[in-house]
DOKE-208529 format. One record per residue (C-alpha): residue in one letter; residue number from 1; x, y, z. Coordinates in Angstrom, 1 decimal, padded with zeros to 4 digits. Each point is the difference from the previous one (the first is absolute). Example, Ala and Ser with C-alpha at 12.3 -4.5 7.8 and 13.67 -1.06 7.14 Angstrom:
<atoms>
 res   n     px     py     pz
   A   1  012.3 -004.5  007.8
   S   2  001.4  003.4 -000.7
</atoms>
This chain:
<atoms>
 res   n     px     py     pz
   M   1 -027.2 -018.6  022.8
   V   2  001.3  003.4 -001.0
   A   3  003.3  000.1  000.1
   A   4  001.7  002.8  002.3
   R   5  001.8  001.5 -003.0
   E   6 -003.4 -000.1 -001.8
   K   7 -001.7  001.6  003.0
   I   8  002.6  003.0  000.0
   G   9 -000.3  000.2 -003.6
   L  10 -004.1  000.7  000.3
   A  11  000.6  002.6  002.9
   A  12  002.4  001.9 -002.0
   L  13 -002.5  000.3 -002.6
   A  14 -002.6  000.9  002.7
   I  15  001.9  002.5  001.2
   E  16  000.9  001.4 -003.7
   R  17 -003.7 -000.2 -000.3
   V  18 -000.6  002.0  002.6
   R  19  002.5  002.5 -000.5
   R  20 -001.3  000.9 -003.6
   G  21 -003.5  000.5  001.2
   A  22  000.4  002.3  002.5
   L  23  002.5  001.9 -002.1
   A  24 -002.9 -000.1 -002.6
   R  25 -002.6  001.4  002.5
   M  26  002.3  002.6  001.0
   R  27  000.5  001.3 -003.4
   R  28 -003.5  000.0 -000.2
   S  29 -000.9  002.2  002.7
   R  30 -001.1  003.8 -000.3
   L  31  003.4  001.1  001.7
   L  32  002.2 -001.6 -002.9
   R  33 -002.0  000.1 -002.7
   W  34  000.6  003.1 -001.5
   R  35  003.6 -001.8 -000.6
   H  36 -001.4 -002.6 -002.4
   R  37 -003.0  002.2 -001.6
   A  38  000.5  000.4 -003.6
   P  39 -000.9  003.4 -002.1
   I  40 -002.8  000.7 -001.0
   A  41 -000.4 -001.7 -003.5
   D  42 -001.6  002.2 -002.4
   D  43  001.2 -001.6 -003.3
   L  44  001.8 -003.0 -001.4
   L  45  002.9  000.3 -002.2
   L  46  000.3 -003.5 -001.7
   A  47 -001.8 -003.5  000.5
   P  48  002.7 -002.9  000.2
   P  49 -000.8 -002.9 -002.9
   D  50 -001.4 -003.2  001.6
   L  51  001.4 -003.3 -001.4
   R  52 -002.6 -002.2  001.6
   P  53 -001.7 -001.7 -003.0
   P  54 -004.1  001.3 -000.1
   D  55 -002.4 -002.1 -000.2
   P  56 -003.1  001.5 -002.1
   S  57 -002.8 -003.0  000.8
   F  58  000.4  001.5  003.6
   V  59 -001.9  002.9 -001.0
   D  60 -002.9 -002.6 -001.3
   E  61 -000.3 -001.7  003.3
   I  62 -000.9  003.1  001.2
   D  63 -002.3  000.9 -002.6
   A  64 -001.5 -003.3  001.2
   G  65  000.3  000.6  003.6
   N  66  002.8 -001.8  000.9
   F  67  003.3  001.2  001.6
   G  68  002.8 -002.6 -000.2
   L  69  003.6  000.3  001.4
   C  70  001.9 -003.0  001.3
   G  71 -001.6 -002.8 -001.6
   Q  72 -002.8  001.0  001.5
   T  73 -003.4  001.9 -001.0
   V  74 -002.5  001.8  002.0
   Q  75 -003.3  000.9 -000.7
   L  76 -001.2  003.3  000.4
   R  77 -003.5  000.3 -000.4
   G  78 -000.1  003.8 -000.3
   A  79  002.3  000.9  002.5
   S  80  003.5  001.0  000.5
   P  81  002.9 -002.3 -000.1
   F  82  001.4  002.0  003.3
   A  83 -003.4 -000.7  001.8
   V  84  000.1 -003.7 -000.5
   A  85  001.4 -002.8  001.9
   P  86  003.4 -001.1 -001.4
   P  87  000.2 -003.3 -000.7
   S  88  003.3 -000.2  000.9
   Q  89  003.0  002.2  001.3
   A  90  002.0  000.2 -003.1
   W  91 -003.5  001.0 -002.2
   A  92 -000.1  003.2  002.8
   R  93  003.6  000.1 -000.9
   D  94  000.0  000.8 -003.6
   L  95 -003.2  001.7  000.8
   H  96  001.1  003.0  001.7
   G  97  003.0  000.2 -001.6
   F  98 -001.3  000.7 -003.3
   G  99  002.5 -001.9 -002.6
   W 100 -003.4 -001.3 -001.7
   L 101 -000.6  003.9 -001.4
   R 102  002.6 -001.2 -002.9
   H 103 -003.1 -002.3 -001.5
   F 104 -001.8  002.9 -000.2
   G 105  002.7  002.3 -002.0
   A 106  000.6 -003.2 -002.8
   A 107 -004.3  000.0 -000.2
   W 108 -000.4  004.0  000.0
   T 109 -003.1  001.1 -000.8
   L 110 -001.5  003.1  001.5
   E 111 -002.6 -001.9  001.8
   N 112  002.9 -002.7  001.1
   E 113  002.2  003.5  001.1
   A 114 -003.2  000.8  002.1
   I 115 -000.3 -002.9  001.8
   A 116  003.4  000.2  001.2
   R 117 -000.3  003.3  001.2
   R 118 -003.2 -000.8  001.5
   L 119  002.1 -003.0  002.1
   V 120  002.2  002.9  001.1
   R 121 -002.3  002.0  001.1
   E 122 -001.3 -002.4  001.9
   W 123  003.0 -001.1  001.6
   I 124  000.9  003.2  001.2
   S 125 -003.3  000.6  001.6
   G 126 -000.4 -003.3  001.5
   R 127  003.3  000.8  001.3
   R 128 -000.6 -000.2  004.1
   R 129 -002.2 -003.5 -000.9
   H 130  003.4 -001.9 -001.8
   S 131  001.6 -003.1  002.4
   A 132  002.7  000.6  001.2
   Q 133  002.1 -002.1 -003.0
   A 134 -001.0  003.2 -002.4
   F 135  002.7  002.2  002.3
   A 136  002.5 -002.4 -000.1
   P 137  003.6  001.1 -001.1
   D 138  000.1 -001.9 -003.4
   V 139 -003.2  000.1 -001.2
   M 140 -000.1  004.0  000.7
   G 141  003.0 -000.2 -002.1
   R 142 -001.2 -002.1 -003.0
   R 143 -004.0  002.5  000.5
   I 144  002.7  003.1 -000.1
   I 145  002.2 -001.6 -003.4
   S 146 -003.3 -001.1 -001.8
   W 147 -002.0  003.6  000.2
   L 148  003.2  001.8 -001.0
   S 149  001.0 -002.8 -002.5
   H 150 -004.0  000.2 -001.1
   A 151 -000.3  003.7  000.6
   A 152 -001.7  000.8 -003.9
   L 153 -002.5 -002.7  000.9
   V 154 -001.3  001.6  002.9
   L 155  000.8  004.4  000.2
   D 156 -000.1  000.6 -004.0
   G 157 -003.5  001.8 -000.3
   A 158 -000.7 -000.8  003.5
   E 159 -001.5  003.3  001.6
   R 160  001.0  001.9  002.4
   R 161 -000.4 -001.3  003.4
   P 162 -000.2 -003.6 -000.6
   Y 163  003.4  001.2 -001.9
   A 164  001.0  001.6  003.5
   A 165 -001.5 -002.9  001.6
   I 166  002.5 -002.6 -001.5
   L 167  003.1  002.5  001.0
   L 168 -000.7  000.4  003.0
   S 169 -000.1 -003.6  001.0
   L 170  003.2 -000.1 -001.9
   E 171  001.6  002.2  002.5
   D 172 -001.4 -001.6  002.6
   Q 173  000.8 -003.3 -001.0
   V 174  003.6  000.7 -000.6
   T 175 -000.3  001.8  003.8
   H 176 -000.9 -003.3  001.2
   L 177  002.3 -001.9 -001.5
   S 178  003.2  002.0  000.6
   A 179 -000.9 -000.4  003.9
   T 180 -000.7 -004.0 -000.3
   W 181  002.0 -001.7 -002.9
   R 182  002.4 -000.9  002.9
   N 183 -002.4 -002.4  001.4
   A 184 -000.8 -002.0 -003.5
   P 185  001.0 -003.7  000.3
   Y 186  003.8 -000.3 -000.7
   G 187  000.6 -001.0 -003.4
   Y 188 -001.9  001.1 -004.1
   P 189 -003.1  001.4  002.2
   R 190  002.5  002.4  001.7
   L 191  001.5  000.8 -003.4
   L 192 -003.0  000.6 -001.7
   A 193 -001.5  002.6  002.9
   L 194  003.4  001.7 -000.9
   V 195  000.2  000.3 -003.5
   G 196 -003.7  001.5  000.2
   L 197  001.5  002.8  001.9
   V 198  002.7  000.4 -003.0
   Q 199 -002.4 -000.2 -002.5
   A 200 -002.2  002.8  002.0
   A 201  003.5  002.3  000.7
   L 202  000.0 -000.1 -004.0
   C 203 -003.4  000.4 -001.2
   I 204 -001.1  002.6  002.3
   A 205  000.3  003.3 -000.4
   G 206  002.1  001.8  002.8
   H 207  000.9 -003.4  001.8
   E 208  003.3  000.3 -001.5
   R 209  001.5  000.8  003.4
   R 210 -001.2 -003.3  001.7
   L 211  001.7 -002.1 -003.5
   G 212  003.2 -000.7  002.6
   L 213 -001.7 -000.6  002.9
   A 214 -002.0 -003.1 -001.7
   E 215  003.2 -001.1 -002.1
   R 216  002.4 -000.3  002.4
   P 217 -002.1 -002.7  002.1
   L 218 -001.2 -001.8 -003.3
   L 219  004.1 -000.2 -001.1
   E 220  000.9 -001.6  003.6
   E 221 -002.7 -002.8 -000.6
   L 222  000.9 -000.7 -003.5
   D 223  003.6 -000.4  001.1
   R 224 -001.1 -002.2  003.4
   Q 225 -002.3 -001.9 -002.4
   I 226  001.5 -000.6 -003.7
   L 227  003.0 -002.8  000.8
   P 228  002.6  000.9 -002.5
   D 229 -001.1 -002.7 -002.2
   G 230 -003.3  001.8 -000.4
   G 231 -002.3 -002.1  001.8
   H 232 -002.2  001.3  002.8
   V 233  000.3 -001.1  003.1
   S 234 -002.8 -001.9  000.8
   R 235  001.1 -002.6 -002.5
   N 236 -003.8  000.2 -002.1
   P 237  001.8  000.2 -003.7
   W 238 -003.6  002.5 -000.9
   I 239  000.9  002.9  002.3
   P 240  003.0  001.5 -002.5
   A 241 -002.6  000.0 -002.9
   E 242 -002.8  001.1  002.3
   L 243  002.9  002.9  001.2
   L 244  001.1  000.9 -003.6
   L 245 -003.7  000.8 -000.6
   D 246  000.2  002.5  002.1
   L 247  003.3  001.6  000.1
   L 248  000.5  000.3 -004.1
   P 249 -002.8  002.0  000.0
   L 250  001.8  002.2  003.4
   K 251  003.2  000.1 -002.2
   Q 252 -001.8  001.4 -003.4
   C 253 -001.6  002.8  002.6
   F 254  003.0  001.0  000.7
   T 255  001.8  000.3 -003.1
   A 256 -003.8  002.0 -001.0
   R 257  000.6  002.5  002.7
   G 258  003.8  000.1 -001.4
   L 259  001.6 -001.3  003.1
   K 260  002.8 -002.4  000.1
   P 261 -001.5 -003.6  001.7
   D 262  002.4 -000.7  003.1
   Q 263  002.1 -002.3 -001.3
   A 264 -000.9 -002.5  002.9
   L 265 -003.0 -000.5 -001.8
   L 266  001.3 -000.7 -003.5
   A 267  002.3 -002.3  001.7
   A 268 -003.2 -002.2  001.7
   I 269 -002.1  000.2 -003.0
   D 270  003.2 -001.4 -002.3
   R 271  000.9 -002.8  002.9
   M 272 -003.8 -001.3 -000.3
   L 273 -000.5  000.1 -003.6
   P 274  003.2 -003.1 -000.3
   M 275 -001.8 -001.8  003.3
   L 276 -003.2 -000.6 -001.9
   Q 277  002.2 -001.6 -003.4
   R 278  001.3 -002.2  002.6
   L 279 -002.7 -001.3  001.6
   R 280 -002.1 -000.6 -003.4
   L 281 -000.8 -003.6 -001.3
   G 282  000.1 -000.7 -004.1
   D 283 -003.9  001.0 -000.1
   G 284  000.8  003.7  001.1
   Q 285 -001.8 -000.6  003.2
   L 286  001.4  000.4  003.9
   A 287  001.0 -002.7  001.6
   R 288 -002.2 -000.9  003.1
   F 289  002.3  000.7  003.0
   N 290 -001.2  001.8  003.7
   G 291 -003.3  001.3 -001.0
   M 292  000.0  000.1 -004.0
   G 293 -003.2 -001.1 -001.6
   A 294 -000.8  000.4 -003.2
   T 295  001.6  002.6 -001.9
   E 296 -001.9  003.1 -001.5
   R 297  001.5 -000.7 -003.8
   D 298 -000.6  003.8 -001.7
   A 299  001.2  001.7  003.8
   F 300  002.9 -002.4 -000.5
   A 301  000.7  001.0 -003.5
   T 302 -000.3  003.4  000.8
   V 303  002.5 -000.1  002.4
   L 304  002.5 -001.9 -002.0
   A 305 -000.6  002.4 -003.2
   Y 306  002.5  002.7  002.1
   D 307  002.5 -002.5  000.7
   K 308  003.4  000.8 -002.1
   G 309  001.4 -003.7 -000.4
   A 310  002.9  001.2  001.4
   S 311  000.8 -003.1  002.5
   A 312 -001.5 -002.9 -001.0
   P 313 -000.5 -002.9  002.7
   G 314  003.0 -001.8  001.6
   D 315  000.0 -003.5  001.6
   A 316  001.4  000.7  003.7
   V 317 -001.8  000.2  002.7
   S 318 -001.7  003.9  000.7
   P 319  000.2  001.4  003.5
   L 320 -004.0 -000.4 -000.3
   G 321  000.7 -004.0  000.0
   Y 322 -001.5 -001.0 -003.0
   A 323  002.5 -001.7 -002.5
   R 324 -000.8 -000.4 -004.0
   L 325  001.4 -003.2 -001.7
   H 326 -000.3  000.5 -003.9
   R 327  001.6 -002.3 -002.6
   G 328 -001.3  000.1 -003.7
   S 329 -004.0  001.0  000.3
   T 330 -000.1 -001.3  003.3
   V 331 -000.4  002.4  003.5
   V 332 -000.2 -001.6  003.4
   L 333 -001.0  002.5  002.5
   V 334  001.1 -000.9  004.0
   D 335 -000.7  001.4  002.7
   A 336  002.8 -000.4  002.1
   G 337 -000.6  003.1  003.1
   A 338 -001.8 -000.2  003.6
   P 339 -003.1  001.9  000.5
   P 340  000.4  003.5  000.5
   A 341 -000.7  001.8  003.7
   L 342 -003.2 -000.1  001.4
   E 343 -001.8  003.0 -000.9
   L 344  000.8 -000.4 -003.4
   A 345 -000.9 -004.2 -000.2
   G 346 -003.7  000.1  000.0
   H 347 -000.5 -000.9 -003.6
   A 348  004.0 -002.4  000.2
   C 349 -000.4 -003.2 -001.1
   A 350  001.6 -003.6  001.8
   G 351  001.9 -000.7 -003.2
   C 352  002.9 -000.2  000.6
   L 353  002.8 -001.5 -002.8
   S 354 -003.6  000.1 -002.2
   F 355  000.1  000.1 -003.5
   E 356 -001.4  000.7 -003.5
   M 357  000.8 -001.3 -003.4
   S 358 -000.9  001.4 -003.2
   A 359  000.6 -002.2 -003.7
   G 360  000.5  003.2 -002.8
   S 361 -003.2  001.6  000.6
   E 362 -001.8 -002.3  002.0
   V 363  000.0 -000.7  003.6
   L 364  000.7 -003.2  000.9
   L 365  000.4  000.0  004.3
   V 366 -002.0  002.9  001.9
   N 367 -000.7  000.4  003.8
   G 368 -003.3  000.4  000.8
   G 369 -000.2  003.6  000.6
   M 370 -001.9  002.9  001.8
   P 371 -003.7 -000.3 -000.7
   A 372 -001.6  003.4 -001.2
   P 373 -001.4  002.4  003.1
   A 374 -003.5 -001.5 -000.9
   H 375  001.1 -003.4  000.9
   E 376  002.5  000.7  003.3
   R 377 -001.4 -002.8  002.0
   S 378  002.3 -002.3 -002.0
   G 379  002.8  001.8  000.7
   A 380  001.3 -002.1  003.3
   A 381 -000.5 -002.7 -002.3
   A 382  001.4  001.5 -002.8
   R 383  003.8  001.4  002.3
   G 384  000.5 -003.9  001.1
   T 385  003.4 -001.9 -001.1
   T 386 -002.5 -002.3 -001.6
   S 387 -001.4  002.3 -002.6
   H 388  003.9  000.7 -001.4
   N 389  002.6 -002.0 -001.6
   T 390  002.2 -001.1  002.6
   L 391 -000.2 -002.9  002.8
   E 392 -002.4  000.1  002.9
   L 393  000.9 -002.0  003.4
   N 394 -002.5 -001.6  001.9
   G 395 -003.1  001.7 -001.9
   Q 396  001.7  003.5  002.2
   S 397  001.1  002.9 -002.1
   S 398  003.6  001.1 -000.2
   S 399 -001.6  003.7  002.3
   K 400 -002.1  000.7  002.9
   L 401 -002.4  002.2  000.2
   V 402 -000.3  002.6  002.8
   R 403 -003.1  000.6  001.4
   N 404 -000.3  003.2  001.0
   E 405 -003.2  002.0  000.4
   R 406  001.2  003.3 -000.3
   L 407  002.3 -001.1 -002.4
   V 408 -002.1 -001.2 -002.4
   R 409 -002.3  003.1 -000.5
   D 410  003.6  001.4 -000.4
   V 411  000.6 -001.6 -002.9
   G 412 -003.1 -001.4 -001.3
   S 413  000.5 -003.6  001.1
   A 414  002.4 -002.4  002.3
   P 415  003.8  000.4 -000.9
   I 416  002.2 -002.7  000.1
   Q 417  003.7 -000.7  001.0
   H 418  002.3 -002.4 -000.4
   P 419  002.4 -001.4 -001.9
   D 420  003.1  001.9  001.7
   R 421  002.7 -000.9 -001.9
   V 422  000.2 -000.6 -003.8
   T 423  002.8 -000.7 -002.4
   C 424 -000.1  000.0 -003.6
   K 425  003.2 -000.2 -002.7
   V 426 -000.5  000.1 -004.1
   R 427  002.9 -001.2 -001.5
   E 428  001.2 -001.1 -003.8
   A 429 -000.5 -003.4 -000.8
   D 430  000.8 -001.6 -003.2
   G 431 -000.8  003.1 -002.5
   G 432 -003.2 -000.6  002.3
   I 433 -001.1  001.2  004.0
   A 434 -000.5 -001.3  003.4
   L 435 -001.2  001.4  002.9
   S 436  000.8 -001.4  003.9
   A 437 -002.8  001.3  002.4
   S 438 -000.5 -001.1  003.6
   H 439 -002.3  001.7  003.0
   D 440 -000.9 -001.0  003.5
   G 441 -003.8  000.6  000.1
   Y 442 -000.5 -003.5  002.0
   V 443  003.0  000.0  002.0
   D 444 -001.6  000.9  002.5
   R 445 -002.9 -002.7  000.5
   F 446  002.1 -002.9 -001.9
   N 447  003.5  001.1  000.1
   L 448  000.2 -000.6 -003.9
   L 449  001.3  002.3 -002.7
   H 450 -001.4  000.4 -002.9
   T 451  002.3 -000.3 -003.2
   R 452 -000.4  000.5 -003.7
   T 453  002.0 -000.1 -003.0
   L 454 -001.3  001.3 -003.5
   S 455  002.1 -000.9 -003.4
   L 456 -001.2  001.1 -003.4
   D 457  002.0 -000.9 -003.2
   V 458  001.4  001.8 -002.1
   A 459 -003.1 -000.2 -002.6
   G 460 -002.5  000.3  002.7
   R 461 -001.4 -002.8 -001.1
   R 462  000.7 -002.2  003.1
   L 463 -000.2  001.3  004.0
   E 464  001.2 -002.7  002.6
   G 465 -000.8  000.6  003.6
   I 466  000.9 -001.7  003.6
   D 467 -001.3  001.0  003.4
   R 468  001.1 -001.3  002.9
   L 469 -000.6 -000.1  003.3
   D 470  002.8 -000.1  002.8
   G 471  000.1  000.4  003.6
   T 472  001.7  003.0  001.4
   K 473  001.6 -002.1  002.8
   G 474  001.4 -002.7 -002.2
   D 475 -002.0 -003.3 -000.3
   Q 476 -003.2 -000.5  001.5
   R 477 -002.6 -002.7  000.0
   F 478 -003.3  001.6  001.2
   A 479 -002.6 -002.6  001.8
   Q 480 -002.1 -000.5 -002.7
   D 481  000.1  001.5 -003.8
   I 482 -001.1  003.1 -001.1
   P 483 -001.5  000.7 -003.5
   F 484  001.3  002.6 -002.2
   A 485 -001.2  000.6 -003.7
   V 486  001.1  002.0 -003.3
   H 487 -002.2  001.8 -001.7
   F 488  000.1  001.1 -004.1
   H 489 -003.7  001.8 -000.2
   L 490 -000.5  000.5 -004.2
   H 491 -001.5  003.1 -000.9
   P 492 -004.3 -000.6 -000.7
   R 493  000.3  000.4 -003.1
   S 494  002.5 -003.3 -000.2
   G 495 -000.5 -003.4  000.0
   V 496  002.2 -002.8  001.6
   R 497 -000.6 -004.2 -000.4
   P 498  001.4 -003.4  001.0
   G 499  003.7  000.0 -001.8
   P 500  002.3 -002.9 -000.7
   E 501  001.6 -001.9  003.2
   G 502 -001.4  001.9  002.2
   S 503 -000.2  003.0 -001.3
   A 504 -001.9  003.1 -000.4
   E 505 -000.3  001.9 -003.2
   L 506 -001.3  003.9  000.1
   I 507 -001.4  000.9 -003.3
   L 508 -000.6  003.6 -000.7
   P 509 -002.8  001.9 -002.3
   S 510  002.1  000.3 -002.9
   G 511  000.9 -003.8  000.0
   A 512  003.6  000.3  001.6
   R 513  000.2 -002.8  002.8
   W 514  002.5 -000.4  002.9
   R 515  000.8 -003.4  001.9
   L 516  000.4  000.4  003.4
   S 517  002.0 -003.2  001.3
   A 518  001.0 -000.5  003.8
   S 519  001.9 -002.4  002.2
   G 520  000.2 -000.4  003.9
   A 521 -004.3  001.0 -000.1
   T 522 -003.0 -001.2 -001.0
   L 523 -001.8  002.1 -003.1
   T 524 -003.3  000.7  000.1
   I 525 -002.2  002.2 -001.9
   E 526 -002.6  001.9  002.2
   E 527 -002.2  003.0 -000.4
   S 528  001.0  002.9  001.3
   T 529 -001.6  003.9  000.2
   H 530  001.8  003.4 -002.2
   Y 531 -001.2  003.3  001.8
   A 532  001.6  002.2 -002.0
   E 533 -003.2  000.8 -002.2
   V 534 -001.9  002.9 -000.2
   V 535 -003.4 -002.2 -000.7
   G 536  001.2 -002.0  003.5
   P 537  001.8 -003.3  000.8
   L 538 -000.3 -002.7 -002.9
   R 539  000.9 -003.4 -000.1
   A 540  003.1 -001.1 -000.9
   Q 541  002.5 -002.9  000.0
   Q 542  003.1 -000.5  002.3
   V 543  002.9 -003.0 -000.5
   V 544  001.3 -000.8  003.8
   L 545  002.2 -002.0  001.1
   R 546 -000.2 -001.8  003.1
   A 547  001.7 -001.8  003.0
   V 548  001.3 -000.2  003.4
   C 549  002.6  001.0  001.5
   Y 550  002.3 -002.0  003.0
   G 551  002.2  003.0  000.8
   A 552  001.4  000.8 -003.4
   A 553 -001.6 -000.5 -003.4
   E 554  000.9  001.2 -003.8
   V 555 -002.1 -000.3 -003.1
   H 556  001.5  000.7 -003.2
   W 557 -002.3  000.6 -002.9
   A 558  000.7  001.6 -004.0
   L 559 -002.5  002.1 -001.7
   E 560  000.8 -000.9 -004.2
   Q 561 -001.4  001.3 -003.0
   V 562 -001.5 -002.9 -001.8
   E 563  000.5 -000.1 -003.8
   C 564 -003.8  000.1 -001.5
   A 565 -000.3  000.0 -003.6
   G 566 -002.7  002.7 -001.8
   A 567 -000.6  001.7  003.8
   A 568  001.7  003.6 -001.2
   G 569 -002.3  002.5 -001.1
   R 570 -002.6 -001.8  001.9
   T 571 -002.2  002.1  002.2
   S 572 -002.8 -002.5  001.0
   E 573 -000.9 -001.6  003.1
   P 574  002.0 -003.9  000.4
   D 575 -001.5 -002.2 -002.1
   T 576  000.5 -002.9  002.1
   A 577 -003.3 -002.1  001.2
   D 578  001.8 -000.2  003.6
   A 579  001.4  003.2  000.5
   V 580 -001.5  002.3  002.6
   A 581 -002.0  002.4 -001.5
   P 582  000.6  003.6  000.8
   A 583 -001.3  001.5  003.2
   Q 584 -003.6  001.3  000.2
   P 585 -000.7  003.2  002.8
   Q 586 -000.5 -001.6  003.5
   A 587 -001.8  001.5  002.8
   S 588  001.4  002.1  002.4
   T 589 -000.3 -001.5  003.5
   D 590  001.6  000.7  003.5
   T 591  002.5 -001.8  000.1
   P 592  002.0 -001.2  003.2
   A 593  003.7  001.9  000.7
   S 594  002.7 -001.6 -002.1
   I 595  002.8  001.5  002.2
</atoms>
């Protein structure tokens, strides 16, 4: 049953969706189209840099007759990529966004230049036959940015008529996007559409007068979407990095035109960089929370190169709801926030109070993370609580899926909601650091509140935890015991074996060992799946603390580094016969929703 407040929320979203659609149609009408008509594009003043790393092998694949995007490859067999059936929506969106032009620039030859130019012409000539995805506001924004960034590739040396056709198409797309950007889904897609408009106003001759019309809403959206701590309202750790890859070139375009970027733009950039540092583990990757998959290492390194290091990440809980515990060489990152608004929760995860942990440059515990687009069928299982390092009750997740078909179409997959109230405090403790947090995700179903405390000692060599389930209405006694489990997922490259006195030894690739012990639950070593890999889900291992709750329950556990002679500097896999081997690729299957 859908609660009354949920019905009201869905109705409000539907009304807003209808309003935006009506306004967009009105702005595209012949009567008002003149207001958005872009000046004739007869020349480009500059080409913004493309900070995303190229892959020269992409061009080799095209030479072999293949077109690979989002981990999926289509065999062209002599046809245009715009004429073949796309294997997925993600592939089609990437295709029409033209971000792949950067790969041609990295493998420049006269022949490759001709291929890139031909593909642009094919898109223009087949425009009327393209699917609606090609004209989604964010896809248009990406296409405009890509064509401008690689103008030298597609325009230099072009004959007069193809040159004019490309500029005319740019003019039409800017006009269309000016009328429809408001219809972009709230979040990064709307920001991307606006960045494309501002980029066009700076780069195309005669568009200067349109700069204010595009810049003002971009600044308003940045103020609305980027929180004071630099995080994005979607709570996806990668969105700030993705956005910086767009905003940093935009900032350079202002400078190249002799204009001063608005302070609001500079402030948003300065806020996001420290947040990315806060969400990094010791191996340099971002924590796998709320839609985060495998970190794009090269792109991330490019973004971090712009960090002036003015502010180091602190230990306090951020407004976004993430806490960072750091002592010695150990880093623990905790998700202590509620899911975002429904229209932003299509990839959010039911991982409230979950954590990830690194020891030095190695990752010790990880959440499952989101799979790559080519393996999106595993997304439901990856988003469930059991794929996170936290407590799950009765096999159910702490969040619920909202099954609304129209909303699913808008946000890409079913959004989640709940917990509604999440608390978190961080304090110093004898030179170490401690966290106390709770969430009400299980209150509606079981009247139970989950409370978690974590304490990291001053040397960063011991992490103690307590997971409690307490009745919200005082003492209670269930008619039957309810099972619960606390999960500790290992990275696929790590191993685990039984330790002394019912403990488990977690073995890192270097040979370093950590011992996990517990009281109040039975410790078991079980299979797991790590989803955040470009190659697809990998088999991994997890340690699970299983027990039952009669109305209240408490589990104590501790992770402590074990001295291991000769382990320093080792880079081989664990050599113990009974340690679980590193994971192998696992076929992606249709998995029932785990939320």
